[in-house]
LUMLUMBA-811309 format. One record per residue: residue in three letters; x, y, z of N, C-alpha, C in turn. Coordinates in steps of 0.05 Angstrom, whole numbers, plus 32768, in hexadecimal, padded with zeros to 4 digits. Example, Ala and Ser with C-alpha at 12.3 -4.5 7.8 and 13.67 -1.06 7.14 Angstrom:
% residues 2
ala81087F8E809C80F67FA6809C81087FBE809Cser81017FD3808E81117FEB808F81028001809D
//
This chain:
% residues 407
met80117E4D7BF17FFC7E5D7BE57FF77E677BFDtyr7FDB7E607C117FCB7E6D7C1E7FDF7E6C7C32ala7FE97E6A7C4280017E637C5580167E847C53thr80217E847C3880387EA37C36801C7EB17C3Alys80027EAD7C297FFD7EC47C287FEE7ED27C3Fthr7FE97EC07C557FEB7EC37C777FF77ECB7C88phe80167EBE7C8580287EC57C8D802E7EE87C86val80297EF37C6780377F077C5F801A7F257C74ala80087F157C6B7FF17F237C817FFB7F307C9Cser7FFB7F167CAD80037F1E7CC5801B7F257CC7thr80337F317CB280457F3A7CB780387F4E7CB5leu802A7F5A7CA580247F7D7C9480177F917CB5leu80097F6F7CC07FF87F7A7CCD80057F817CEDala80257F707CEF80337F797D0080387F8D7D02ile80407F9F7CEC805C7FA67CE2803F7FCD7CE9val802B7FC57CDE800F7FDB7CDF80117FE77CFCser80067FC97D19800B7FCD7D2D80217FD77D37ala80417FD37D2E804D7FE37D37804F7FF77D2Fgln804C7FFF7D1E804B80197D16803A802C7D27thr8013801F7D28800D803C7D35800880327D5Athr801E80227D698016801E7D86803080317D7Epro803280497D93804980577D97805480527DB2asn8071805C7DAC8081804D7DD48073805F7DE7leu808780677E0A8072807B7E12807E80907E08thr808780987DFD80A180B17DF8808080CC7DE4ala808C80B57DCF807080C27DC0805280C27DC6leu804C80AC7DD6802F80AF7DE8802D80C47E05ile804180C67E04803F80E37E1B804180FB7E05ala805581067E01805181187DE7803281127DDCasp802A81057DD5801581097DBD7FF2810D7DCEthr7FF081097DEC7FE0810A7DF87FE981227E0Bpro7FC481307E037FD2814C7E197FC7814B7E2Eser7FB481307E367FC181357E5C7FD3812C7E68leu7FE981237E5B7FFE811A7E698013812B7E67ser801581407E57802A81567E54803081637E71gly8028816B7E8A802E81627EA2804781567EAAleu804081337EA48059811F7EA3805E812A7E92gly806F812D7E79807B812D7E62808C81457E6Fser808381577E6F809881707E8280AC81687E9Dile809F81537EAE80A781467EBB80C781327EB4leu80BF811F7EA180C881177E9C80DB811A7E84glu80DA81337E7080EE813C7E67810381557E7Bala80F881527E9D810A81647EA7811E81517EC0tyr811781357EB3812B811B7EBE8125810C7EA8pro813C81137E98813D810A7E72814D80EA7E88asn815980E07E90816480C67EA9814A80B67EAAile813A80BB7EB9811680AE7ECA810780AF7EA8ala811380BD7E9180FF80C47E83810780AB7E73thr811D80987E6F813080907E558119806D7E6Basp812280707E7E812580567E90810180487E8Cleu8103805D7E8880DD80667E8E80D3804E7E74ala80DC80647E5680D6805C7E3980E780437E32ser80F980347E41810080217E4180F480047E4Dala80E680137E6480D57FF87E6780C97FE87E58glu80BB7FCC7E5E80B77FBC7E4E80A17FA47E60asn80847F9A7E5A80777F997E5F80707FAA7E7Fval80647FBD7E7C80607FC87E8C80487FE27E91thr803F7FDB7EA180297FE87EA7803480077EB8ile8023801F7EAB802A80347EB5801680437EB9phe800C80567ED77FFB805D7ED87FFB807D7EE3ala7FFA80927ECC8004809E7EBA7FEF80B27EC5pro7FF280C57EEB7FEB80E47EE77FE880EC7EE0asn7FD481047ED17FBF81127EBC7FD581357EC8asn7FC4813E7EAF7FD181617EBD7FCC81677ECAala7FBA81657ED97FA381647EF17FA6815A7F0Cala7FBB814B7F087FC2813E7F227FED81437F1File7FF5814F7F0A800A81547F058013817B7F15thr7FF6818C7F077FF781A27F177FEA819F7F26ala7FE581917F3D7FDE81957F577FF181837F67leu8006817C7F56801781757F6B8037818B7F5Emet803F81957F4D805581B87F4A804081C27F5Cser802A81D17F5E802581E47F6B802D81E07F8Athr803181CB7F94803E81C97FAB805281CC7FA5gly806181D17F9E808781D97F9B809581BD7FA4ala808481A27FAB809F81987FAF80B481927F9Fleu80AB81907F8980C1818C7F7580D581927F73asp80CC81AD7F7880E481BB7F6F80F881B17F86glu80FA81AF7FA0810F81A37FAA811881847FA5ala810581727F95810B814F7F92811C814E7F85thr812981377F97814A812D7F82814181187F65glu814D810C7F61814E81057F43814180E97F58ala814F80E17F6E815480BF7F75812680BE7F84gln812380DB7F8C810880DA7F9680EF80DD7F7Cval80F480E87F6780DF80F77F5080E380D97F46ala80F580C47F4280F880A87F3C80E980997F49ala80F380927F6480D6808B7F7A80BE80927F71ile80B480A27F73809480B17F6C809680A17F4Eleu80A080AE7F3D808B80947F198097807F7F22asn80A0806A7F2A80AC80587F26809380427F39tyr808D80517F52807180497F5A8056804C7F41his805F80517F37805080517F21804780427F08val805B80387F08805C80217EFC806080017EFDval804F7FF17EF580457FDA7EFC80637FC07EF5pro806B7FAE7EF280757FA27EE980677F8C7EC6ala804E7F8B7ECB80407F767EB980287F927EB0val80267F787E94800D7F8A7E7A7FF27F8B7E8Eval7FE97FA27E967FCB7F997EA27FBF7FA87E97pro7FAD7F977E887F887FA37E767F807FAB7E8Bser7F667FC07E867F557FCF7E997F3B7FAF7EA3ser7F3B7F9F7E937F2D7F857E8A7F2C7F7A7EA2ala7F517F727EA67F5D7F5B7EC37F5B7F6A7EDAile7F4E7F7C7EE27F467F8E7EF47F287F857F06ala7F3A7F807F1B7F177F777F277F0D7F847F3Fglu7EED7F817F497EEA7F8A7F677EF77F847F7Dthr7F067F6A7F7B7F1B7F697F9B7F397F6F7F90pro7F387F827F9A7F537F907F9C7F6A7F807F96thr7F887F807F887F947F7B7F897FAC7F847F93phe7FC77F847F997FD87F957FA97FEF7F8A7F90ala7FF47F9C7F7C80047FA17F5E80237FA17F6Fpro803A7F957F6280557FA67F64805C7FAD7F5Ethr80697FBD7F6C80737FDD7F55808F7FD47F47leu80A17FE77F4180BB7FF57F3880C97FFA7F4Cleu80BA800B7F6080C480147F7480D080047F8Basn80E17FF57F8080F87FDE7F8B81177FF27FAAasp8112800C7F9E8121801B7FAE8127801E7FD0thr813D800A7FDC813D800E7FFA813C801A8005ala813880457FF78146804E8007812D805B8007tyr811280527FF980F480567FFF80D9803E7FFEthr80E280327FFD80D28015800E80E37FFE8012asn80D57FE9802680E07FCE803D80D37FBC8032val80C07FB6801280B07F9F800680C37F907FF0thr80BF7F797FF380D77F647FE180BA7F6E7FC1asp80D77F667FA580C47F717F9680BB7F847F8Agly80B07F9F7F9D80A27FB87F9280977FC17FA6gln809A7FD47FB9807A7FE07FC080637FD47FA5val80577FD77FB980357FD67FB2801D7FE37FB0val80167FE97F997FF47FFA7F9B7FED7FE07F8Fglu7FCD7FEB7FA47FB07FE57FA67FAB7FF27F86val7F947FD77F787F8C7FDC7F677F6D7FCF7F5Fala7F587FE07F677F3E7FCA7F607F2E7FD87F50leu7F1D7FC47F447EFA7FD77F3F7EE77FE27F4Basp7EE47FFF7F587ED780097F5F7EB5800E7F50gly7EA17FFC7F497E8C80027F387E9C7FFF7F14glu7E9880197F127E9D801E7EF17EC780237EEFasp7ED3802A7F0F7EE580397F097F0180277F18val7F1280327F0B7F21801C7F157F3580347F31val7F3B80227F3B7F4980387F517F5C80227F5Aleu7F7480407F667F8A802D7F6B7F9880457F8Fthr7F9480367F967F9C803F7FB97FBB803A7FB9ser7FBC80587FC77FD780597FD27FE280537FEAgly7FEF80667FEF8001807B80127FEA807D8015phe7FDB8079802E7FCD809480357FB580898034lys7FB3807380267F9E806980207F8D80858005leu7FA1809180037F9580A27FE87F9480997FD3thr7F7E809E7FC37F75808C7FAD7F7F80A27F88ala7F7A80917F7B7F7F80997F5C7F5F80937F4Dthr7F56809C7F417F4A80857F2B7F5E80917F1Aval7F4680787F057F5C80767EE57F4480857ECFval7F4880997EC97F3480AC7EBC7F3F80A57E95gln7F4D808F7E8E7F50808B7E767F6A806E7E71ala7F4980587E687F60803E7E6F7F7480397E5Aasp7F72802A7E507F87801A7E367F9D801E7E2Eval7FA080397E337FB680427E1E7FCD80347E16asn7FCB80297DFA7FD880097DFA7FFF80217DF1phe801680107DFB802D80267DE5804180027DF0thr8053800D7DD6806B7FF57DD680707FE77DE3gly80697FF27E0A807E7FE47E1E80657FDA7E27gly80477FDE7E2280367FD97E3D801E7FE87E3Bval80127FE77E557FFD7FF77E4A7FFC80157E5Fval7FE6802C7E587FF080407E727FCD80467E71his7FCD80497E8F7FB380587E8C7FBE80667EA0ile7FA480817E9A7FA7809C7EA77FA080987EC7ile7FA180A77ECE7F9680AE7EEF7F9980C97EFDasp7F8E80D17F097F7F80EE7F0F7F9080F17F32ser7F9B80EB7F3B7FB980F17F467FCE80DE7F4Aval7FE080EB7F5F7FF780DA7F567FEF80D37F75leu800580B77F6A800180AC7F7C801480AC7F96ser800D80A37FAD802380A77FC2803680927FCEval804680997FCF805C807C7FD4804E807A7FF0pro805580697FFF804B8057801A8065806E8025ala8065807980478067808380538079805F8066asn8085806F8076808B8058808F806F805780A9val8078804480B78068804480C98051805180DEser8072805C80E5806A80788106805C808780F7thr8066809380D38059809D80C9804480A280C7thr8033808880BB801E807780A8800C807980CCala8016807080D47FFE806D80F27FFD809380FEile800780A281057FFB80C0810E7FF780C18100gly7FF480C480DD7FDB80CC80C87FCE80C080CCala7FC580AB80D47FAF809180DA7FA2809A80F7gly7FB180AD810D7F9F80BA811C7F9C80A08130leu7FBD8086812C7FB88076813F7FDB8082814Ethr7FCD8091815A7FD9809E816F7FF2808D8184ile7FDA808481997FE2807581AA7FF88051819Fleu7FFC804A81858010803F817D801E80468173ala8027805E81658036806D815F804E806A817Cgly8039807E81988049808A81AF8052806981BAala803C805681C0803F803781C48065802B81AEleu8061802E81A9807F803181918092802E819Dgln80888049819E80A6806181A280B5806281BEala809B805781D880A3804E81F080B5803681E9thr80B1802281DE80C7800C81E680D2800C81CFasn80E1801481C280E9801C81AD80EC80138196leu80DA8003819080C87FFE817880D180118157thr80C58024815380C68031814880D38032812Casp80F28032813680FE8028811B81058009811Athr80FF7FFA812080FB7FE2812280DF7FDF810Cleu80D27FEC810780B17FE680FA80BE7FFD80E3asp80C9800480E380C6802980DD80DE801480BEthr80ED800380C881027FFD80B081017FE080B4ala80E77FCB80B780E17FB280B480D77FAF8090ser80DF7F96808080DF7F90806D80C17F758075asp80BA7F84805380A87F6C805A808D7F60806Cile80827F76807E806B7F6E809980527F808098thr80447F7180A780227F6B80AD80337F6E80CCile800F7F8D80DA80117F9F80E07FF37F9980F2phe7FF17F9980FE7FCA7F90810B7FD47FAA8122ala7FC37FC581207FC57FD7812E7FAC7FE38133pro7FB17FDC815C7F9A7FE381597F8D7FF58162ser7F78800281617F70801E81507F76803F8174asn7F71804B816E7F75805D81977F5B804F81A0leu7F528058819B7F2D803981AF7F37802681BEala7F42801B81A17F517FFD81B07F59800581C4phe7F72801081C17F8D801981E27F79801C81F2ala7F69802D81F17F53803782047F3C802B8221ala7F44801882017F2F800782147F3E7FFC822File7F5E7FF382217F697FE8823C7F797FFC8249gly7F7C801482487F8B802C82547F9280228263gly7F84802482817F86802282957F93800682A0thr7F9A7FFA82937FAA7FDA82907FCD7FE38288ala7FBB7FE5826C7FE27FF6825A7FE6800C8266ala7FE58017827C7FF4802D828E8008801982A4asn80047FFE82AA800A7FED82C680167FD982BAleu801E7FD98297802D7FC6828680567FD48282thr80617FC5828680847FCD828580897FD1826Ethr809C7FDC8264809F7FD6824A80A77FC0823Eala80A97FA9824C80BA7F958242809B7F8D823Egln808E7F848253806B7F7D824A805F7F8F8234leu805B7FAB822F80537FBD821880697FB48202thr807B7FA781FC80967FAD81E3808A7F8E81DBasp807F7F6981EF80707F6181E480637F6181D9ile80417F6581E680287F6D81D780357F8281C0leu803B7F8C81BB80477F9C8194804C7F868181ser80587F7D819780737F66817B804E7F4E817Btyr803E7F538191802A7F33818A80257F488170his80237F59816480087F6E814F801D7F688134val803A7F5D813180437F5A811A80517F478118ile804E7F4080F180597F2580E480687F2C80D0asn807A7F2680D5809A7F2A80D2809A7F1580BBgly80AC7F1C80A380B37F16808A809A7F108079thr80797F1E808080637F11807380577F30806Cile80427F3C804F80357F458053801B7F3D8040ala800B7F3B80617FF67F2E80507FE17F4B8051tyr7FDD7F5280407FC27F5D802F7FAB7F50802Dser7F977F6080317F797F55803A7F707F3C8030ser7F757F4480167F6C7F327FFA7F7D7F0F8003ser7F9A7F19800B7F9B7EF580167F957EF1802Aleu7F8D7EEC80367F837EEF805E7F747EDF8053gly7F777EBB80657F667EAC80697F637EA58088asn7F527E8F80937F557E8B80A47F767E7080B1gly7F857E7080C57F8B7E7080D47F9F7E7480D9ser7FB97E6B80DE7FC27E7680FD7FDC7E8180F5val7FF07E9680F680147EA180FB80257EAC810Aala80377EA7810580407EAF811A804E7EBE811Ethr80427ED6813180517EF7813A80757F088137leu80777F15813380977F17813A80977F168157gly80817F108172807F7F09818B807F7EF58189arg808D7EDB8175807F7EC68171806F7EB68177asp805F7EBF818B804B7EB7818980327EB08177asn801D7E998168801A7EA381587FF77EB18161val7FF27EBB813B7FD27ECB813D7FBD7EB58138thr7F9E7EC081317F927EAD81287F807EBF8114ile7F827EB980F57F687ED580E97F5F7EBA80E1thr7F437EC780E27F2E7EC980D77F207ED280CAval7F0F7ECB80B47EFC7ED3809B7EE17ECE80A7thr7ED37EDF80AF7EBA7ED280A67EA47EE4809Aasp7E967EEA808D7E877EF5807B7E8A7F0B8072gly7EA87F1380657EB47F2C80697EBD7F3B8077ala7EBC7F2580927EC87F3980A87EE57F2B80A4val7EF07F3880BD7F0F7F2A80BD7F177F3980D9phe7F227F1880E67F327F2381007F457F118103val7F567F1F81287F677F1A81267F6B7F0C8141asn7F737EF681477F587EE9815F7F3E7EF98164gly7F4B7F0881747F1C7F0D817C7F177F2F817Aala7F387F3781617F327F56815D7F2F7F50813Farg7F1A7F6E81437F147F6D81237F237F858119val7F297F8780F87F357F8580E47F1A7FA680D7ile7F2D7FBD80E57F147FD380DD7F1C7FE580C4asn7F317FE980B77F417FEC80A57F4A7FD880A1ala7F607FD980887F6D7FCB80787F787FD08061asp7F997FC580657F9E7FC980507FB17FE3804Eval7FB97FF480657FC5800880637FE48002805Cleu7FE2800D8041800680068040801C8010804Dval8022800380478049800F805C805B8011804Cala806D801A8057808F80278044808D80068046gly80927FF08068809D7FCE805C808A7FC28062gly80647FCC805B80577FB4805280457FBA805Dval802E7FBA806880137FB98072800B7FBD808Bmet7FED7FCC808F7FEB7FCA80AF7FD17FD480A7his7FBE7FC280B87F9D7FBB80BD7F957FBD80D8val7F937FE080D87F817FE780F07F637FCB80FDile7F787FC181177F567FB0811D7F537FC8813Casp7F3A7FBC814A7F317FC681627F357FBD8181ser7F3E7FAF817A7F4E7FAC81957F6B7FA18195val7F7B7FA081AF7F947F9381A57F9D7F7B81BFleu7FA67F6F81A77FAD7F5381AB7FB97F5481BEasn7FB57F3C81CB7FC67F2F81ED7FCF7F1981F0pro7FEB7F0D81E97FFF7F0581D97FF07EE081F0ala7FE57EEB82087FD67EE2821D7FC57ED08219asn7FB37EE382017F977ED182027F977EC981E1ala7FB77EBD81DC7FB07EC181BE7F987EA681B4thr7F857E9A81C67F737E8281BA7F5B7E9681BDala7F4E7EB481C17F387ECE81C37F337EBF81A7glu7F1B7EC381997F057EB1818A7EFD7EC98172ala7EF37ED581657EED7EE6815E7EC97EE78163asp7EB87EF3815E7E9A7EFD81727E8E7F0A8151pro7E897F0581457E7E7F0E81207E687F218135ser7E617F21814E7E467F31814B7E517F398161ala7E5E7F49816B7E727F6581767E6E7F838160thr7E607F8781787E5D7FA581677E6E7FB48160thr7E827FBF81837E977FC181867EB07FAF818Dgly7ECD7FB281927EE57FAC81927ED97F9681B6val7EEA7F8A81B47EF47F6D81C97F047F6B81DAala7EFF7F8281F47F1F7F7781F77F2C7F5C81F5gln7F397F6181F57F4A7F4181F97F607F3E820Ephe7F5C7F5382257F6C7F5282417F537F498260ser7F5B7F3082697F387F3982737F477F4A8293gly7F2A7F4F82937F2A7F6582AB7F397F8082A5ala7F3F7F8B82897F527F9C827A7F387FB6828Eval7F4B7FCA82927F437FE182917F3D7FFA8282ser7F2E800D827E7F33801A82677F43802F826Egly7F4E804982647F4E805482727F608069825Bser7F798080825C7F81809282407F98808B8247ser7FA0808082337FC6808382287FCF80958214ile7FC880B582297FCF80C182167FE880CF8216ala7FEE80BC822F801580C78239802580BA8224leu800F80AE82218030809A8205803380AB81E1thr801780BB81EB802080CE81D0803580DB81D6thr804880ED81E5804980F881F08065810781DFgly8066811781D1807B811981B980768117819Bleu806B8106819D805380FE817E805A811C816Fpro805A81188155805281338146803B81348147thr803281428134801581428130801581418116ala7FFB813A810D7FF9813180F17FDA814C80EDthr7FE0815480D67FDC816E80C87FCA817080B1thr7FBF815480A97FB6814F80977FA18137809Athr7F8A8138809D7F70811C80A87F70810B8085tyr7F7980FC80947F7E80E4807B7F5780D18071ser7F4880D180627F2C80BF806D7F3C80A38068gly7F4A80A180577F47808580507F49807D806Aleu7F62807C80787F76807A808B7F62807380B4thr7F49808580A97F3C808880BF7F27808080C1ala7F1C807480AC7F03806D809D7EFC804E80AEthr7EED804B80B97EEA802880C67ECC801F80B6thr7ED0800480AD7EC27FE580AB7EBF7FD080B4asp7EA47FC880C57EAB7FB080D17EA87F9580B8asp7EB67FA580947EAA7F8080817EC47F88806Eval7EDC7F88807C7EF87F8F806A7EF87F848057ala7EEC7F68805C7EFA7F5880447EE37F4D802Dgln7EC97F6680327EAF7F5D80267EAB7F558006gly7EA17F3C7FFB7E9F7F347FDD7EBE7F297FCFtyr7ECB7F227FF57EE27F197FE57EED7EF57FEBglu7EF07EE67FD97EF67ED27FE77F127ED07FECthr7EFA7EB580097F127EB5801A7F267EA08019gln7F407EA9801C7F5A7E9B800C7F577E81802Ethr7F647E6C80137F697E44801D7F8B7E3E802Bgly7F9B7E6080247FB07E4B80227FBC7E5A8040gly7FAB7E5A804D7FB77E6380667FB37E83806Dala7FB27E8780887FB87EA380937FB47EB6808Aval7FCE7EB4806F7FDE7ECB80667FEA7EC68051gly7FD97EB580447FD97EA480217FF77EAD801Ethr7FFC7EB8800E80197EAE7FFC80327EC38003gly802C7ECF801680447EE7802780477EF7801Aala80677F04801680727F1C8016806D7F247FF7gly80687F3C7FF780687F3C7FDE80487F497FD3gly80477F527FC280357F4F7FAB80287F457FA8ser800A7F487F88800D7F367F737FF27F437F5Egln7FFF7F377F417FF57F3D7F397FD47F477F2Apro7FCA7F577F197FAA7F4C7F117FAF7F3C7EFFthr7FA07F247F017FA47F117EF97F9D7F107ED9gly7FA37F117EC27FA57F1E7E9F7FB27F2B7E97gly7FC27F357EB57FE47F417EA77FF47F307E94ser80117F3C7E8F801F7F2B7E89803D7F347E9Egly80487F267E9F80637F337EB680717F3A7EA6gly80747F507EA980A67F567EA280AF7F537EB5ser80BF7F647EB980E57F5D7EBC80EC7F767ED3gly80DD7F837ED180E87FA27ED780EE7F937EFCser80E67F917F0880E17F8D7F2180F57F7B7F2Eser81007F887F4781187F747F5981177F737F7Aser81197F687F8381147F697FA181237F857FAEser811A7F827FC281247F947FD981297F947FEBser813B7F91800481397F82801781477F8C8031gly814C7FAD801F81567FB8802F81487FC48052met81557FD2806081577FD8807581507FEF807Dala81488003805E81458021806881418030806Dala814D804A808B813680568095812A80668084leu8112806480838100806B807280FE8095807Dpro80EB809F806780EC80B7807280D780C28089thr80CF80C5809780B280DC80A980BD80F580A3gly80AE810880B480AD811980BD8096812A80B8ala808D813D80A9807781428097805F81358091ile804C81308097803E8126807D801E812D8080gly801D814C80907FFD814F80827FFD81608066ala8016816B805C801181798041800F81658032ala80098142802C800C8143801B7FF181378009ala7FE38141801A7FC5813A80117FC881547FF5leu7FD3817080037FD081877FE67FDB81827FD3phe7FE8816E7FCD7FF6816F7FB37FEB814C7FA8gly7FD581337FB37FC081217FA17FD2810B7FB0gly7FDC81197FD07FF181037FD8800B81027FD1val801981017FCB803F81027FC68041810A7FE1ala803D80F47FEF804A80F1801F806B80F08015leu807B80E17FF8809580E07FFB809780FF8002leu808F81077FE580A8811A7FE980A281318002ala808D812D8007808781398028808D813F803Cser809C8124803D80A28122805680C3811E8054phe80D48130804E80EC813B804280FA81458049
//
């Protein structure tokens, strides 16, 4: 008898729960701060149907202020349905992730954005998710951020966290480099015909020297042949593995140029050979970029980290400083400054637990925050799409939706 009563009570509880937890369509309709998102979904019923049928997902839903900022630019007026779908899919993580599962150490969570017209990241482009004080903060393309303003709104397919900005789909390498003020790197890629190679590559990690790093060897670099410059640039790329800061550990890893680089993590600082990472986790269409304070030298692979150094240590013996401005000729000019891209720090991994799985951890793709349950909405993308380039300055005008500004 007791077992029967318990079963009946459990059944009734499940029925009541099902009746009180809305589906996504009802949740958006009944949440005043999501009426702007609801209007977009009404205009694109196919996208609305796909989102409504998703199960075991987390949706980072832009609030009305975020949608208003987007709409005020007119960007959606000329957007195709595929572009709108790409933006919205980038807001969906195929796992149920309650806010209690999010920690200060960032997680790079794969999203449902796996269309190879917009991303070349296996298992879906990622968004960085981390706790900043008491706030859950998401970092997307151009290191633009959004903050969760209302967490843990449950619906039948998972959970919604309402955010205050629209996430920016990461752009390709060359567009992001220009936005980050890495104009000499962008010019060097152009001079060596590597721009298209990296812009369309899948699952890559790039150690991107700052302009100051290039200036430190500018006089030497001016005498390099194209082949020599190509070899040097290839030494800055890990091909086939995306190494976010939280997955970096001590060890060596092969580069696109075939020679190894050595990763050293010490007291929150990350070094590549003797170069320090000064801005980590710049998301790009094909992976991730870390800004470094010195140009790596494949002929000096044994260069060691110097945690006491306060400025970049030249990796080229007898290097002569000088301007490399000639490399920037013909590059488009960024009209917007992205503070997250230009900020620097000596300790990009402060507070992280040093990984023990090797120099680059677990490899391509991202990782879900612990405590979430996996979904089935993500699929691989291994295409080599020519991803959007062009004007990037307008992105900041509407919460960083750089994708739509790039067409």
